[in-house]
Structure formats: structure tokens, C-alpha cells
N, C-alpha and C positions, 0 to 999 in steps of 0.2 A: 508586537507580533503574537503574544499570548492571547490578547483579546481578539485578534483576528480569527482565531480558531475556536471561538466560543459561539455556539449556535444561538440564533435569535429565539428559537422555540424548539420544543421537543416533540417527537412523534413516537409511534409505537416502536420503531426501531431503536430509538434512544433508550426506552424503558425496558427493552428486552434484555434477558440475561446475556452478558457478553460471551460467556463460555459456550452456551448453546448457539448463540449467533455465530460464533467462530466456526462451529461445526457445520452450520447451514451454509456459510459462505465458502468453506472448503469444498463442500459437496457441489456448490454452484460452479466453482473453478473446475472441478473434475468433469462435471457435465458439459461445460462450455468447451473443454478441451476435446471432447469426443463429438462435437457438432461438426459435420462435414458437408452440410448443405448451405450454400451462400444465402439463401432466403432466410433460413433459420438464424444464421449468424447476424444478418442485417437486422432482423426484428429483435433479437436479443440485445444487440447494441442499443437500438432505439428504446427498448423497454427499460433497461437499466439506466440509460441516460435520463429518461423521464423520471424514474424513481429517485435518481440523484438530485434532480432539481426540486422534486416535490417533498421528499422525505428526509433530506439531509438536515433540515432545520436552519439552513443558511439563506441569506438574501440571494436573489437571483444574480446580482452582479458579482458576489463572492463566488458563487458556484460556477458562473461562467468564466471567471478568472482562473479558478482551479482546474477547470476542464479545458482551458485553451491549449494546454500542452498535448491533449489527445490528438490534435491535428498533426503534430509532429510524429506522434506514435503511429498514427494511421499511415502517414507517408513512409516512414522508415520501415514499417512492417510489410507494406505491400510493394514498395518500389523494387526491392531486390528480386522478388518473384516475378514481377511484371517484366523487368528488363532481362532477366537471365533464366527465366523458367522455360520448360519444354512445352511444345505444342505442335499440332499438325497444321493448323490454319495460321500461317504467318501473316501478320498485318504489316510489320515494318522490320527491317533488318539493317544493321550497320555494324560491321566488324563482329565483335563477340556479343553484341546486343541483339537479341531476337525477341520482339514483342509479338506474341501470338494471342489468339482468342482465348485459349486455355490458360496461358500464363497470366493474362490480364484479369480474368475472373477469379483465378486462384489468388492473385495478389489482393484483390478486393476482399475476398473471403478472409484472408489472414488479417487484413486491416480491420474488418468488422469484429473479428474475434478479439483482436487486441483492444479495441475500444470497449467491448463487453467486459474483458478482464479488468481494464482500468477502472471502469465505472463500478464494478463490484468491489474491487479493493478500496477505492476511495469512499464508497458508501459505507463500508465497514469502519474505516478509519474515522470518518466524520461523525459517526453515530456511536462510537465506543471510546470511553476514556481508558487510558493505560492502567490507572489505578484500579478501576472497576474490573478490567479484564483480568488482572492478576489475582484480585480477590475472588473472582468467579472461578478461575482455574484452580485455586486452592480449595475452594469449598465444593465445587461441583465435580471437577475432574481429578481431585486429590493430588494436585501438584505440591511437591514438598515446599514448606514455607521458606526454607533456606535459599532455594532457587528463586522463588517468586519475589521475596523481599530483596534479594540481591539485585535482581533486574530493576525493581522499583528504585532502589538506592542509586544504582548506576545512572538511571534516567535523571534523578534529582541532582546528581553531581555534575552532569554535563554543563549546565549554565555556569557553575562555579569554575570549571576549567576555562571557559570563555572569558570570564571576568578576570581570572588570573593572567591570561594571555594579554588582555588589555592593560592591566596594571604593569606587567613586565615591560611591555612596549613603551608605555609612558615613562617608566622609571629609567629605561635606557636612553630615551630621548632627552630627559632632563639632565642626565649626566653626560650628554654629548656622545653617547655610544650607541646611537640608534641603528647604526649599520652603514656600511658603505656600498656603493654600487660596484658591479663587476664580479669577477669570479671569487675574489678574496672575501667579499662580504657574504656571498652565497655559501662559501665553505664554513664561515663562522656562525651561520644560523643555528646549527645544532647545539653549539656551545652556549649561545645566548638564550635560546628558547627551549629546545627539546629537552636537554638534560635537566634544567631547573624545574620545568613543568612535570617531567616524568618523576623526579624525586619527590615533588610535592604530592603528586597523585598517588604514589606508593605509600607515603605516610598517611594520607587521608584514607586510602583503602584499608590499611592496617588498623587504623582507629575504628573504622566502620565495622570491620570484621570482628574486632574484639567486643565492640558494643553489642553486635548481634548475638555473639556467643553468650555474653552475660545475660542477655534478654531471653535466652533459650530458644532462638529461632531455628536451631538445628535439632530440637527435641522431637521425638517421635510420638509424643503423647497427643491426645486430642486437644485442639486449640479452640478458643473462642475468638470471635471477630467483632470489632466495633462496627464494621460495615458489612451487614449480611448481604448475601447474593441469592435471593430466592428465585424459584421458578413460578411465574405468574401467568395470567391470561395474556399479557403482552407478548409472551413468547409464542403462544398459539397464533396471535394476530400477525406477528412477524413472519411465522412460517406460512400462513395462508397468503400473506401479501407477496412474498417471494415466489411461492408456488403459482399464484395467479399470474405474476409477470412472466414466468417461464411458460406456463400453459398458453397465455395469450400470444406469446411470440411464436410458438410452434403452430398454433391454430391459424394465425395470420400467414405464416409461411406456407401452410398447406392450402388454404382457401383463397389467399390473396397474394400470390407470389409476385415479386418485383422482377426477378431475373428468369425464373422458370427453368433453372438448370438442375442437374442431378448432383451426384456425389463429386466433390471437388478434389478428392485424393487422386494422386497420380497412379497410373497403371503400373504394376510391377514389371 
């Protein structure tokens, strides 16, 4: 599973500073949130879906597999508005369900914006390592090392918790106490799994906290880093790339509209 999320090649987005890239993508999220024209949301979804396939660094089949869930996101985001939205021009009605022209296009608009959000988030995740992000937050945005290293330690500890759960299950099975079906077995699950794993996790967290305190991770003095996180020309290239994608989406929405509709917000 770990090798599945290793890119085959790196692009400008991979080499950009993760902290600055985080700021760029947060700005993209906010900008997408305030897009109220269906043509703009449609072209934004197409632009970032294309960027995801081109700049993620993953083979096409992996990217297609990761984006397959966007179809469910599109349906779930748009269907409620389509079926229960308000509108003057009713196309079909049955009981509480009213499909109108306005609700249909508003539902599509929400679906396109959901795909744009999903592509932006997935593009950031696939082109940024968690370790690099926390080092960049410490060096560029002055995040306290005790918080950054705590997050990195917790991420490293998650596979160990899964391994302990597997060992616990196998040990119980060897001893013939793997569990019984029914309500009784369900009620004994906390005793067999939750309490031992919780106690072990508390002991590990205490040892980790003591080691971090000894290493002066809570010190306020200036620190040095083995992994520097500089600002380079790749950050400017990433900024230009994302800005070009947004500009292309809005230009196409204005000059080559697909739906030709106005503001999708409901009238007050």
C-alpha cells in the first residue's frame, strides 16, 4: 500500500515548498467556494482534473482509480438539490420530489464544484509528503516544533497500532479466545481489544513525550534542521501553473460557455 502512493516521477508541484503550496491551495478552495456560475465551475473541475492527471506524477491507471470516487461525490452533491430544490419551471413532480430547470442546473453546479474541490485536495495530497509539509510549516510558518513533531510521531505510530491489533487477534485465536458470535461476544470486544490497545498506546505516548522532552523539542530557541525547506523557483512555477489553470477556466467560461446560464444562487 505504501508503494502504491509513491509517484513515478516528480513535477514542479512536487518540488514546490509544501507550506507555500498549502497557502495556494487554501486560496483555491476559498476561490472555488465563491464561484456561482455553472460554466466557471464546470471548467474549473475540468482544469484541475486535467492537472491531476498531468502533474500528480502517478500513472494514468492509478490516477483514474483514485478519481473514480468523484463520480459518487458528483451524484451525492447534486442529487439532493436536483430532487428537492426550488424552481419556477417544473419538469417533473412526484410527491415531495420536484425536479425543475433551476434545481437541475443548480445541482449540476454543486456537483462540478465538488469535483473541483476534490481534485484540488487530491492534487495537494499526491504532490506533498507529510514529513516535508511539517518541516516546511516549522521553517516557513514558524509552527512550534513540539506540535509539528508530535503530529509526525503520531503518523508514524499508526501502523504500529494496526500491527498490535493483528498480534492481539492472532494471540486470542491461538488461545481459543478469538471471540464468540452474538451479543455476548460483542460486549466482550472492549475487554479483549480496546482496553489492552489503549493501555499500550498510553505507555508508548508517554515514552515518546519523555524522549521529545529530553531532545528539547519544546525549546523556544532557534533550531537547525536536517531537511531544509527553502523557497525556490519551483514555487513560482507552481503559482503560475495554478493561476494559469484558474485563468483558463474563467476565460473559457466567458468565451465558450457550455450552459450559458447566469448566477446559480437562489433568490432570497
